[in-house]
C-alpha positions, 0 to 999 in steps of 0.5 A, spaced: 500 499 499 502 506 498 504 511 502 498 517 504 499 524 502 496 530 501 495 533 493 500 538 494 506 533 497 504 528 490 506 531 483 505 523 481 500 523 474 497 516 478 493 520 482 489 524 477 488 518 473 486 513 480 480 520 482 478 520 475 477 512 474 474 514 481 469 519 479 467 515 472 464 509 477 461 513 483 456 518 480 451 522 483 443 521 481 437 526 484 432 521 482 432 515 486 429 518 492 426 523 490 430 529 489 435 527 494 442 525 493 445 518 492 450 514 488 448 511 481 447 503 482 452 499 486 459 500 484 463 494 484 467 492 491 460 496 495 457 489 495 457 485 503 463 481 506 460 474 506 461 475 514 455 479 514 451 475 508 452 469 514 450 473 519 444 476 516 442 469 514 442 466 519 437 471 523 433 470 516 434 463 519 432 464 526 425 468 523 424 462 519 424 457 524 421 462 530 414 462 525 415 454 525 413 454 532 408 460 532 405 455 528 404 450 531 400 454 537 394 453 532 390 454 538 392 461 539 395 463 532 394 461 524 401 462 521 401 464 514 404 457 510 404 458 504 409 466 505 413 461 510 413 454 504 416 460 499 421 463 503 423 456 506 425 455 498 428 462 496 432 462 502 438 457 498 438 463 494 439 469 499 446 469 497 446 471 489 439 475 492 442 479 499 439 484 503 434 485 496 433 479 497 432 478 504 426 484 504 422 481 499 422 474 503 420 478 509 416 481 506 413 475 504 409 474 510 405 480 509 403 479 502 398 475 498 391 473 498 393 469 503 395 474 507 390 473 513 387 478 519 388 474 526 384 479 531 388 479 538 384 477 544 389 479 549 396 482 550 398 476 552 397 474 546 403 478 542 408 473 547 407 468 543 411 471 537 418 469 541 418 463 540 426 461 538 428 468 538 428 472 544 422 476 548 425 483 549 426 484 556 423 491 554 416 487 555 416 486 563 417 493 564 414 497 558 406 498 562 409 502 567 410 510 566 417 510 569 420 506 562 415 509 558 418 516 560 426 513 560 425 511 552 426 518 551 432 518 554 434 511 553 430 508 548 431 509 539 429 515 538 432 520 544 432 526 539 425 528 539 425 531 547 427 539 549 427 542 556 422 548 556 421 554 561 414 555 559 408 551 556 406 552 549 399 555 549 396 550 544 398 545 549 395 547 557 397 543 563 393 546 569 396 545 576 390 541 577 392 536 571 399 536 574 397 534 581 393 529 578 399 525 575 403 526 581 398 524 584 397 517 581 404 517 580 406 516 588 400 510 587 406 507 583 411 509 588 414 514 584 417 520 588 412 523 592 416 530 594 411 535 594 411 539 586 408 544 583 407 545 574 409 553 576 416 549 580 417 544 575 418 550 569 421 554 573 427 549 576 428 547 568 425 540 570 419 540 565 421 538 558 417 537 552 417 532 546 412 535 540 410 531 534 407 537 530 412 534 525 406 530 522 400 534 523 396 533 518 399 527 515 394 522 513 393 514 516 396 509 511 392 503 508 396 497 507 395 492 508 389 493 510 387 499 513 385 505 515 391 507 520 391 512 525 397 517 527 396 524 530 401 529 532 401 529 540 404 533 545 407 530 551 409 533 558 414 530 563 418 532 568 425 530 573 422 530 579 423 535 585 426 530 590 429 523 586 430 526 579 427 521 575 423 523 569 416 521 568 409 522 565 405 528 566 400 530 561 399 528 554 395 532 549 393 526 542 393 534 538 396 540 536 389 544 537 385 545 543 379 543 543 373 538 547 375 532 542 383 533 545 383 533 552 390 533 555 390 525 559 395 523 565 397 517 568 390 517 572 386 517 566 387 509 567 385 506 560 385 512 556 392 514 559 393 507 556 391 509 549 394 517 550 401 513 550 400 509 545 399 514 541 405 518 543 409 512 540 406 511 534 407 518 533 415 517 536 416 511 531 414 514 525 418 520 527 424 515 529 424 511 523 423 516 517 427 522 520 431 520 525 434 512 523 433 512 515 434 520 514 439 523 519 444 516 519 443 513 513 441 518 507 445 524 509 452 519 510 451 516 502 453 524 500 459 525 504 461 518 501 460 519 494 463 526 495 469 523 497 470 517 492 469 523 487 474 528 491 479 524 494 484 521 491 485 513 493 492 514 497 489 521 501 490 520 508 482 523 509 480 518 504 483 513 508 481 514 514 474 515 512 473 509 507 472 504 514 466 509 515 462 507 509 462 501 507 456 498 505 452 504 506 450 504 499 449 497 498 445 498 504 441 504 502 440 502 496 436 496 498 431 500 502 429 504 497 428 499 491 425 493 497 425 496 504 421 503 502 418 501 496 410 500 496 407 495 500 414 493 502 415 493 510 415 500 512 408 501 507 406 495 512 408 497 519 408 504 519 401 508 520 404 512 514 403 511 508 409 509 504 409 516 499 409 520 506 413 516 510 418 518 503 418 525 502 419 525 511 425 522 510 427 527 504 424 533 508 428 529 514 435 531 509 434 537 506 433 540 513 438 537 516 443 542 518 451 538 519 453 542 524 447 543 528 446 535 528 453 535 532 452 530 538 454 536 545 451 542 540 444 538 540 444 537 546 445 543 548 441 547 544 436 542 547 437 543 554 439 536 556 445 537 557 445 538 565 446 532 569 444 535 575 436 534 573 437 529 568 442 524 572 440 518 568 440 519 560 445 514 557 444 516 550 447 523 552 453 520 557 454 515 553 455 518 547 459 523 549 465 518 551 465 516 544 465 523 540 471 525 545 475 518 543 473 519 535 476 526 536 482 525 540 483 519 534 481 524 529 485 529 531 492 525 531 490 523 524 490 529 521 495 533 524 499 527 522 499 530 515 497 537 516 501 542 519 497 548 519 491 552 517 494 554 510 496 545 509 488 546 510 487 551 505 491 548 500 488 541 500 485 542 493 482 536 495 480 536 501 476 544 498 473 540 493 470 534 498 467 540 502 465 544 496 461 537 493 458 534 499 455 540 498 453 543 492 446 543 490 447 539 484 452 535 489 451 532 496 446 538 497 448 537 504 447 543 509 450 547 515 457 545 513 460 551 510 468 552 509 473 548 512 479 552 513 483 550 519 485 543 522 480 544 529 475 545 524 477 539 520 478 535 527 470 537 528 467 534 521 471 528 521 470 526 527 461 528 526 461 524 520 465 518 523 459 518 529 454 519 525 456 514 520 458 509 527 455 510 534 448 516 532 446 510 527 447 504 532 443 508 538 437 509 533 438 502 529 440 497 534 433 498 539 429 495 533 431 488 536 432 488 543 425 494 544 422 496 537 421 488 536 415 488 542 409 491 538 406 492 545 411 497 547 411 501 540 405 501 536 408 502 529 400 504 527 394 505 530 388 502 528 384 506 532 384 512 532 386 516 539 381 517 546 377 523 546 374 522 553 376 518 559 371 513 557 375 507 555 375 499 554 379 495 555 377 492 547 378 500 545 385 498 548 386 492 543 382 496 537 388 500 538 394 496 536 395 492 530 393 485 530 397 478 530 400 478 523 403 485 523 406 484 530 410 477 527 412 482 521 415 487 526 417 482 530 421 479 525 423 485 521 426 488 528 429 481 529 434 482 523 435 490 522 436 490 529 441 483 530 447 485 524 453 487 527 458 487 523 464 490 524 467 494 531 469 501 532 476 502 532 477 495 529 481 498 522 488 493 523 486 487 519 483 491 514 489 495 513 495 489 513 498 491 521 498 499 520 492 504 519 492 506 512 499 504 510 502 510 514 506 506 520 507 513 524 499 513 526 500 506 530 501 508 536 495 512 535 491 507 533 492 503 539 490 509 544 484 509 540 483 502 542 486 503 549 480 508 549 475 505 547 477 498 552 476 503 558 469 506 555 466 498 554 469 498 563 466 504 564 459 503 561 458 496 563 460 498 571 454 504 569 450 499 566 450 495 573 447 502 577 442 504 571 437 499 568 443 497 562 443 501 555 448 497 552 447 500 544 454 504 544 458 500 549 464 500 542 464 493 542 456 493 539 458 499 535 459 498 527 464 501 524 459 504 519 451 503 516 451 496 513 445 494 516 
């Protein structure tokens, strides 16, 4: 492997030839995903390695065995035998079809004339979907209000909540609502330290989840409708005594009125339905925006721009390449199969597929590169105060990873760039920065100019963090949490409650039927079960030294030692808190490859 060199230090004509070859292969398209930038096709070398395919095949087969066992429990569930038969027949062709075939196979659970409606008779019926695949531990705790609140801090979508010091005018929670909520929570054994709504707001202990982005959007109808989705507001409070985050109130619409009452934990079954409506809003935002748009789709333009602007021997190209492995491939499969009409997303999400796709597109177009850096995002949402929110695993573990990556990137960058002038003089780097932002290129907003060494370090750290840790935080809960549908209903099949007069039958009618819950569990088992590669493990790929430069060996040893220390620290934290494992370094893949 040739030594990495900046363009100003390399006069070889071969450099320009190789860069031209990359540009001929990596071409922009703005047609695949409604106008946002992606790579045209799947260039050679972007496909998954055999070890990745083997893991996906293993998960598919686990799902087959699980479905077999579900079918045999005929007193409770009638299995989809034809779809399962086709899955068995097609599984031997999996290595040829890869992830595209896997998504087609799983979609067979919900497509075709044999698709049957299987009603839910009891919440316990959903446990039957986990025969040979693990039932998520969340199933034992999700009904508690403490668990419901903690999902804002340690669930798949820790991106919605923000601190408030005053209530929005269209969410008129009163002191009576607050007192009613705290009394009900105290009956559950939660903190009963005297508190008031005014104190919670003035002391910075009140937090809002506002899903106004969903206001007015329609519900879907595939595979059978109608589905319902609303744009709720949820108020949460960190208690005065123990600083435990708890839910206080939910309004299931943006408009104030008698048909949109405010529900509290004292409202029994109506509160359960309101919580379900909020979870459906949260998961639809998560899947289309926080997960798909803000990790998968925003990272692909950086990969294409790097291939088009940075020669193969550019040190930044070699630093970033492992963090882009598999992204073009999995995004193509998601676009053409999972996000296709009558595909998996269309089946399980409440929004119609066209609306989900547009939400993802809007999520990319409004994503601000610098504003999405984890520390800045948490600060702007008012969530950096550890005294008010002492148990916030996404924040606390995520910042450990960010700072470790920052120090590693700094060591790499300072090895090649003597100062700010060398950053400005790097014509390939400057073209990369321009290309990833250009409307005819990547179309990424909020990056701006990169003209100093410290700024380059920040930018590269954010790219690597997003492609590794941020994706891990929003992707892997799909298996351990979101696969259990009662805790995460991706669709509602009844509108949200309009009064406190609710029956158990209405609670069940709101939830997806058993077959859709089965599909959700299977999809979550697959998407959350592929851990390919681990953060910081570069050595095998680069023949004993990073990127062809032995000068970086000490820095890489330092990164790996730092990640081992973080692993131990998070493991120790998990002994004192409800475990959060998604940002353990050993659980963070290098790239978005699933």
